[in-house]
N, C-alpha and C positions, 0 to 999 in steps of 0.2 A: 560394192559397186558404187559408181557415181550416182548421187541422189540430191535433188534440190527440192525442198519442201517449203512452199509459200504459205503464209497465213496473214490474217489481219484485215481481210476484205469484209465487205458488209454493205448495208444500206445507209446512206448519209444524205442529208438535205443539201441543196445547193449552198455553197459558201462554207460548208463544213470541212472537217479534216479527218484523215485516216493515216495510219502508219502501217505499211506492209513490211513483213519480214520474210527473209528467205534463208533457211538453214541449209548448209551444205555438208555433204558427207562423201567419203570415199576418195577424196583427192586433197592435195595440199592447197587449201583455199587461198592462202596468202600469196601464192604464185600466179594467180589468175585474175585478169580483169573480169568484172561482172556487169551484167546489164539487166534492166527491166524493160519488158515489152508489154504491149497490150493488144488485144484483138476484140473489136466490137462486132456485133452480129452483122454478117454480110460484108465485112471488110477484111482486108489483109492485116496480118500481124505487123505492128509498127514498133520501132525502137522508141522508147520513152526517155531513158537515161542510161548512162554508162559510167563506170568508175574504174580507174586503173587498180592494179594489184595492191599498191601501197596506199591508195586513197588520195593521192596527191592531185589527181586531175579527174574532173568530171565533165560530162557533156549532156546536153538536154535537147530534146526537140523543141522547136520554137514555141509551140503552143503551151508548153508547161513551164517554160523559163520563168523564174520569179515565184512560182507556186509550189513546185516540187523540189525535193532535195534527196539526192541519193547519198548514202553513206555506208560504211562497212566497219565491222569490228572483227579484225583478223584473229583475235584471241577467242572469239565465240563462233568463228566460221559462219558469220551471218552478214547479209547485206540487207539494207533497209531502203524503203522509199517513203519519205514523209510527204504527204499530199495535202496541201492547204488550198483554201479558196476553190473547192471543187465545183465543177460545172457539169451540167447534164451530159455534155459531149465527152467527159472523162469516163463515162460508163463503159465498161469493158471487162473482160477477163484479163488479169494481169499475171504475167509470167516472169520469173527470173531465168536468166540464161547465161551460159558461158561456153566457150569453145575449149573443151577439155580433150587433150590427147588427139587433136585433129577432128574432133566430132562436136557438133552443136548439141548441147544438152539443155533440157528444159525441165521445169517443174510441172506439176499438175495444174497450176494456175489457181488464182483466187478471184472471185467475182467482186467487182466494185460497181455499185449501182448508186447513182446520184439522182435523187428524185425527191420532190416535195409531196 
């Protein structure tokens, strides 16, 4: 079945970096656009970044532009989120997601905490 498994979260100081990974199983990864979302406590889930199936086009929410980079390796069925210059307001659970066969699919999420 479709499965998305995130990893790479953790505790980092402001200004630090983390690289999130999301491994995909159960579908033809290279056929689908992928996205990263995040949800902070008491807030709605928000789109952070998205990438087309071929990786040719990416999009970011304004607050992470220039700091975050989404990428993918279709040979490894994995999508990444490189996060640099992290700020306290980036603290959230980060999820990868995709619309597969007409349904929104999510991983279990990985916690990112930015704190000194």
